[in-house]
C-alpha positions, 0 to 999 in steps of 0.5 A, a space after each residue: 500499500 503506497 501513499 499514492 493509493 491513499 491519495 487516490 482513495 482520499 480523492 475518491 471520497 472528496 469527489 463524492 460530495 462534489 459529484 453529489 452536489 453537481 447531480 442535485 444541481 442538474 436535477 434541479 435544472 431539469 425540473 425547472 425545464 420540465 416546469 417550463 414545458 420544454 418539449 425536449 426535456 419532457 421527451 427525454 426526462 426518463 433518460 435524464 433521470 436514469 443517467 443522473 441516478 447511474 452517476 450517483 450509483 457509480 460515484 457512491 461505488 467508487 467512494 465505497 472502494 476507498 473506505 477500507 483503505 482510509 479506515 485502515 490508515 486512519 484517514 477516515 473518521 466515522 462521519 467524514 475524512 480526517 484533516 491531514 
């Protein structure tokens, strides 16, 4: 286990929140377009929502891969990353 592995694991967990925030913003924008009656958004809504859910699932899966390493090295607290 090298320090690069820990750095990558830390980055995955840090990015989880960034991706979650982006997903929420994209969903909000999509709902605004739907409420505005934009035809293209209405026609592709299921695809848009499925894609956002898939990105969220992948994001969580990547972060989950990092948790054991970060826990082992003391980089992960119960609720968040420890400060280094």
